[in-house]
N, CA, C and O of each residue as an XYZ file, in Angstrom:
256
protein
N     -19.997      4.330     -6.005
C     -19.221      3.274     -6.736
C     -18.955      2.089     -5.752
O     -18.487      2.209     -4.620
N     -19.281      1.074     -6.284
C     -19.167     -0.215     -5.548
C     -17.870     -0.521     -5.435
O     -17.130     -0.229     -6.375
N     -17.332     -1.174     -4.257
C     -16.009     -1.574     -4.090
C     -15.794     -2.926     -4.492
O     -16.652     -3.745     -4.163
N     -14.683     -3.350     -5.223
C     -14.631     -4.600     -5.822
C     -13.402     -5.325     -4.782
O     -12.286     -5.612     -5.213
N     -13.740     -5.506     -3.659
C     -12.636     -5.944     -2.636
C     -12.187     -7.473     -3.087
O     -10.996     -7.786     -3.077
N     -13.013     -8.214     -3.401
C     -12.550     -9.588     -3.708
C     -11.640     -9.745     -5.032
O     -10.710    -10.547     -5.111
N     -12.007     -8.937     -5.978
C     -11.079     -8.677     -7.101
C      -9.767     -7.932     -6.721
O      -8.678     -8.328     -7.135
N      -9.908     -6.813     -5.898
C      -8.712     -6.145     -5.714
C      -7.828     -6.951     -4.683
O      -6.650     -6.603     -4.604
N      -8.211     -7.866     -3.978
C      -7.430     -8.832     -3.088
C      -6.523     -9.567     -3.999
O      -5.363     -9.761     -3.634
N      -6.926     -9.984     -5.125
C      -6.230    -10.756     -6.128
C      -4.832    -10.021     -6.459
O      -3.861    -10.644     -6.889
N      -4.830     -8.643     -6.216
C      -3.706     -7.889     -6.691
C      -2.943     -7.051     -5.587
O      -1.908     -6.408     -5.765
N      -3.700     -7.193     -4.347
C      -3.012     -6.419     -3.242
C      -1.807     -7.117     -2.766
O      -1.800     -8.309     -2.459
N      -0.792     -6.337     -2.716
C       0.575     -6.933     -2.232
C       0.906     -6.335     -0.962
O       2.106     -6.318     -0.687
N       0.054     -5.814     -0.083
C       0.295     -5.536      1.250
C       0.413     -6.850      2.149
O      -0.487     -7.677      2.301
N       1.780     -6.894      2.757
C       2.016     -8.000      3.558
C       1.798     -7.749      5.125
O       2.108     -8.613      5.945
N       1.273     -6.575      5.476
C       0.799     -6.274      6.808
C      -0.331     -7.216      7.247
O      -1.419     -7.134      6.678
N      -0.117     -8.163      8.293
C      -1.011     -9.128      8.411
C      -2.499     -8.741      8.958
O      -3.555     -9.356      8.808
N      -2.223     -7.481      9.662
C      -3.644     -7.085     10.450
C      -4.238     -5.884      9.820
O      -5.008     -5.160     10.452
N      -3.869     -5.630      8.470
C      -4.492     -4.625      7.534
C      -5.925     -4.714      7.487
O      -6.419     -5.680      6.907
N      -6.713     -3.789      8.049
C      -8.234     -3.775      7.799
C      -8.542     -3.150      6.378
O      -9.692     -3.211      5.943
N      -7.700     -2.652      5.771
C      -7.945     -2.074      4.364
C      -7.393     -2.799      3.363
O      -7.265     -2.218      2.285
N      -7.028     -3.942      3.450
C      -6.538     -4.823      2.340
C      -7.703     -5.292      1.505
O      -8.607     -6.000      1.948
N      -7.622     -4.858      0.285
C      -8.389     -5.016     -0.818
C      -9.515     -3.757     -0.932
O     -10.387     -3.731     -1.801
N      -9.367     -2.895     -0.068
C     -10.184     -1.628     -0.173
C      -9.431     -0.491     -0.467
O      -9.271      0.395      0.372
N      -8.945     -0.441     -1.610
C      -7.989      0.546     -2.335
C      -8.254      1.996     -2.190
O      -7.317      2.793     -2.192
N      -9.487      2.378     -2.064
C      -9.771      3.821     -1.819
C      -9.577      4.115     -0.336
O      -9.197      5.250     -0.049
N      -9.780      3.281      0.592
C      -9.613      3.331      1.999
C      -8.070      3.388      2.228
O      -7.607      4.175      3.054
N      -7.408      2.694      1.621
C      -5.904      2.501      1.811
C      -5.302      3.654      1.393
O      -4.542      4.237      2.167
N      -5.553      4.154      0.101
C      -5.093      5.412     -0.272
C      -5.277      6.545      0.562
O      -4.345      7.279      0.890
N      -6.534      6.716      0.936
C      -6.918      7.819      1.875
C      -6.243      7.786      3.298
O      -5.968      8.828      3.894
N      -5.989      6.520      3.815
C      -5.379      6.424      5.011
C      -3.843      6.864      4.928
O      -3.320      7.663      5.705
N      -3.285      6.306      4.007
C      -1.791      6.705      3.880
C      -1.663      8.086      3.482
O      -0.636      8.669      3.832
N      -2.477      8.672      2.849
C      -2.543      9.896      2.094
C      -2.415     10.922      3.300
O      -1.579     11.823      3.359
N      -3.515     10.597      4.377
C      -3.686     11.510      5.431
C      -2.261     11.563      6.289
O      -1.930     12.524      6.984
N      -1.540     10.441      6.124
C      -0.367     10.429      6.923
C       1.002     10.819      6.204
O       2.086     10.646      6.760
N       0.869     11.361      4.918
C       1.782     11.535      4.150
C       2.872     10.506      3.591
O       4.063     10.693      3.345
N       2.073      9.346      3.470
C       2.552      8.125      3.066
C       2.060      7.652      1.660
O       1.291      8.374      1.026
N       2.444      6.575      1.208
C       2.000      5.791      0.053
C       1.706      4.496      0.529
O       2.210      4.018      1.545
N       0.698      3.792     -0.374
C       0.277      2.442     -0.064
C       1.408      1.576     -0.303
O       2.346      1.943     -1.011
N       1.360      0.341      0.304
C       2.497     -0.672     -0.002
C       2.490     -1.107     -1.307
O       3.531     -1.622     -1.715
N       1.436     -1.006     -2.146
C       1.454     -1.530     -3.531
C       2.268     -0.756     -4.426
O       2.526     -1.112     -5.576
N       2.722      0.444     -3.817
C       3.585      1.354     -4.640
C       5.087      0.998     -4.698
O       5.859      1.503     -5.514
N       5.458      0.032     -3.710
C       6.792     -0.332     -3.433
C       7.073     -1.604     -3.902
O       6.128     -2.358     -4.134
N       8.485     -2.056     -4.124
C       8.954     -3.130     -4.531
C       8.806     -4.098     -3.242
O       8.947     -3.706     -2.083
N       8.492     -5.459     -3.636
C       8.114     -6.393     -2.373
C       9.200     -6.177     -1.154
O       8.847     -5.985      0.010
N      10.483     -6.230     -1.559
C      11.571     -6.139     -0.243
C      11.324     -4.894      0.352
O      11.410     -4.889      1.580
N      11.041     -3.838     -0.199
C      10.877     -2.529      0.463
C       9.463     -2.463      1.259
O       9.314     -1.984      2.383
N       8.622     -2.947      0.577
C       7.120     -3.019      1.144
C       7.105     -3.737      2.582
O       6.501     -3.289      3.557
N       7.880     -4.950      2.563
C       7.983     -5.779      3.824
C       8.654     -5.073      4.895
O       8.618     -5.600      6.007
N       9.270     -3.950      4.751
C       9.827     -3.096      5.863
C       8.640     -2.132      6.478
O       8.837     -1.536      7.537
N       7.438     -2.015      5.783
C       6.436     -1.197      6.310
C       6.766      0.338      6.351
O       5.984      1.153      6.840
N       7.795      0.624      5.885
C       8.242      2.111      5.786
C       7.384      2.660      4.401
O       7.820      2.536      3.256
N       6.364      3.151      4.676
C       5.360      3.842      3.633
C       5.807      5.162      3.244
O       5.181      5.716      2.340
N       6.867      5.803      3.821
C       7.254      7.096      3.550
C       7.521      7.473      2.115
O       7.960      6.636      1.327
N       7.268      8.709      1.762
C       7.676      9.169      0.446
C       9.285      8.902      0.240
O       9.763      8.361     -0.757
N       9.937      9.323      1.229
C      11.345      9.073      1.101
C      11.819      7.679      0.801
O      12.770      7.503      0.040
N      11.164      6.652      1.395
C      11.392      5.263      1.123
C      11.075      4.844     -0.303
O      11.695      3.965     -0.902
N       9.999      5.584     -0.828
C       9.442      5.297     -2.177
C      10.689      5.886     -3.255
O      11.055      5.277     -4.261
N      11.119      6.920     -2.891
C      12.150      7.659     -3.710
C      13.449      6.780     -3.807
O      13.958      6.469     -4.884
N      13.937      6.410     -2.575
C      15.021      5.539     -2.375
C      14.875      4.106     -3.267
O      15.788      3.630     -3.942
N      13.824      3.654     -3.153
C      13.417      2.140     -3.727
C      13.456      2.432     -5.203
O      13.899      1.503     -5.878
N      13.068      3.588     -5.900
C      12.970      3.753     -7.306
C      14.208      4.521     -7.976
O      14.242      4.711     -9.192
N      15.121      4.910     -7.195
C      16.203      5.482     -7.656
C      17.339      4.465     -8.089
O      18.385      4.862     -8.603
N      17.082      3.195     -7.860
C      17.892      2.013     -8.127
C      18.009      1.948     -9.726
O      18.645      1.041    -10.263
């Protein structure tokens, strides 16, 4: 499957400036999954900017 990096970048909400996986969704998901985390695009913007990608942070953000 061919990656659509340029298209994905239009929707990528990751604010981490040095992210090498920006726009490479399959790599991003695999990276965070290996660490027991979720990608930044799963979080509201104010939570995403904390760079806490934990499942606990996801649950707290969506309990509101």
